[in-house]
Structures are given as C-alpha cells and as structure tokens.
N, C-alpha and C positions, 0 to 999 in steps of 0.2 A: 558402559556408563548407565547407571540406574536412572530411571525416569521419574518425573514428577507429574502432577495432574494439571499443570499449566497448559492451556490449549496452544497459544502461540509462543514459540521458544526458539532461541538461537542455539543451534546444536553443532558441535564440531563435525565437520564433514566426514572425517575418518571413522567416527563412531556410528555412522548410519550404514546398516547392512542393506545390500540390494539383492533380494532373494530371487528375482526374476526380471526379465526385460521383455516387455510386451510389445515394443515397437522395433521395427527394423531400422538400424542405424543408417543414416545418409550423411556422408562426410560434408556435402555441400550445405545441407540444412543445418548441420551442427556448426559449420563455419559461420552461417548467417546468425545462428543463436549466440555464438561466442561474440561476434561483433556487436550484437544488440546488448548482450550482458555487459560488455566492456563500456558501452556508451551509457546505459541506463542503470546498470547494477541489477541485482536480483529483485524483480518486480512481482514475482509469483512465489508464494510459499510452497514448500514441498510437504505433501501430506505423509505423515509417518504413523506407524502403530507401535505399540509396545509388544514385542514378541514374547514367546513362552519363557525366554531366558531373562526377561526384563530389559532387553536392549531395544534401541530404536531400529526400525526397519522401514525402508521406503515403501509406500503403497503405490505412488505414482511419481513421475519426475526423474526417472533414472537418467535420461539424456540431459536434463537440466543439471542434475548433480555432477555428471561427467564433465559437462562444459564449465560449470563453476569451478570444479577442481582444476581443470586445464588452465584456467586463467588465474589461478592462484588463491582462490577463496579457501579459507581454512575452516570457516563455519558458515552455516546457512540458516535462514529463517524457515521454520517448519510449523506445520499445523499438526498437533498431536491428537490423533484420533483415539488414543488411549489403548486399553487392553481389549481390542476387538479380535475375534478369532481370525486365523489366516483365511478361512473360507469367506468371511465378510470382506476382507481386504481384496481378495481375488475378484469377488463380485463387484466391488467398487471400481477396480481397474477396468473390468470389461464394460461396466455401465458408462464410464467416462471415456475410455479410449475408443469404444465403438460408436459413441454418440457423435454423429457428424451432422451438424446443422447445415442447412442449405444456405450458402452465402447470398447476400443481397447484392448482386453484381452491379446494379445501377448506383447504389450508394457507394460501393467500393470504387466504381469508375469515377464518381464525383470526387471522392477523397484523393484518388491518384492524380486526377487532373489538377486539383488544388496543390498537391505536393510538387507537381512539375514547376510551380512558381518558385520553389525553394531548392529543389533537387534536380539533378540531371536524370535523364532516362537511364543512364548507366548506373547511377547510384541506386535507382529503384530496382534495376535488374539484379544488382548485388545484394540488396536488402530484403526484397520481397520473395518469399520461398515458393515461387511458381516459375514455369518456363517463360522465356522471353516472349514466345509466340502468344501464350495465354495472357500474359500481362499486357501486351500490345492490344489484343482483342478486347480486354476489359476496359482499357483506357479509351478505346474508340467507341465504346457503347454510347457515350453522350453525344458524339458528333455524327453518329451513323444515321444515314437517311433511311429511316424505316419504311416510309411509304414507297419510295422509289425501289428500295431493295426488295420489298415484298412483290412488287410488280415484276422486277427482274427475276426473282426466284420463281415466280409463277411461270414466266416465259421459259426459263431454263427447264422447269419441270415438264412443261408441255413439249418442248423440243426433245427432251429425254424420252418421253412417252412415244412421240412420233418416230424417233429413231428405233426404239424397241419394237414398235409395230412394223416398221419397214423391214427390220431384220427378220421378224417372224414371217412376213409375207414374201420376202425375196425368194426363198426356195420354191414357193408355190407359183409365183409369177414367172420365174426363170425356167421352169420346167417346160419342155416342148410338149405340145399336145400329143397324146398317145394316138398313134396311127392304128387304125383298126384294119386288120387284114381280113379279106373275105376268103372263106374256104368253101370248096365244093363239097356238097353233101355226098357222102358215100352211102350207097345203097348196097344190099347184098348182091344184086345183079352186077352193079358196076365193079364191085370188089372182085367177084369171080371172073368177070370179063378181063380184068387186068392180069390175073394169074394165068390165063390161057393164052 
C-alpha cells in the first residue's frame, strides 16, 4: 500500500509490516490488553513510518497490533511519521520503550481505592497489569499507619542489629578462658642431669 502525507490515518492491519519486536511478550499482559481493547476500542494510535519500499512499517506498538488483530480488527488508527530513516525509527523505539517514568503510588492508590467503589478486587486483579501482592500494597498506602509503622520498623531494625551483634559476640563469650600452663625452666645443668 503506497502512503500519503496525512499524519493520522486508518490503515489496514495486514498492510503494516512489523520489522522488529522490542518487548518480550507476556500472555497475561496481552490478555489484559485484549480485554481493555474489547471494552474501549483502540485508544492509542500506532506510530508508523514509510519504509524504503514505500510501505507502512510499525515503529512502536507491535503488541497492540497483535492484540487488535487477535480480536478481529482489520484496520487501525496510525500516526504516520513519514519517510524517516530506519535508524531514526529504532532510536524512537528505544527512547520511548526505555523511558520508564516513576509512578506516583499515592495517586495510584487513591484511584484504586476509588475504583473499589465500582469494581471488585478480583476485577482489579484481572485488569491492572501488576501482581496481586503489589496491587494490594499500593491500595493499602492510603490507610497505612505511617507513624506507627515507622516506630515499628525502627524497633525491628534495632532488634535485627542486636541479634547480629549477639551472633558476632557469641563465639567470643562462649569460649572457655585459656588455661595457662606453667613450665619449668630448663637450664643446661638440669638438662644434662636428666640425661645422666
């Protein structure tokens, strides 16, 4: 399919080449993405470039393309980056895929706690792409007793240090005192006297 200069464009999924896959597939996360796409549709455009043969090639979004195809999409909304060199496309992939913003766990905790008014915890486990244990910890951030927990943590740390010190000192304390034996001083005369 020959390309045009329009930036946002609906493109048939089968006409988009996927030259590389920069993320490791995770069936569980793909399942979450498929469920989200079924509920909301495609809400993120797929960036594509025009390759040397004049065809569309995905720059990012290979998992999104795979999931959209799995649920029956025949075309997807794309952002056409135009005739950029392959090296620029690879650089864009690394710049975006390796960019990991630090999440604001307190805001996320607040949102999750609000969502618990409308969804069950099981729904959130199935929909949010983190482990159940991590999700539980994030949810508990708003109700966590920070002041008491800090005192408890300090006490645990002190106990840990005391146990460590006791372990280090135990061999020293448990050792029996060394008994000093007295020896007779041997002089040349006493030595020769024993021989005779």
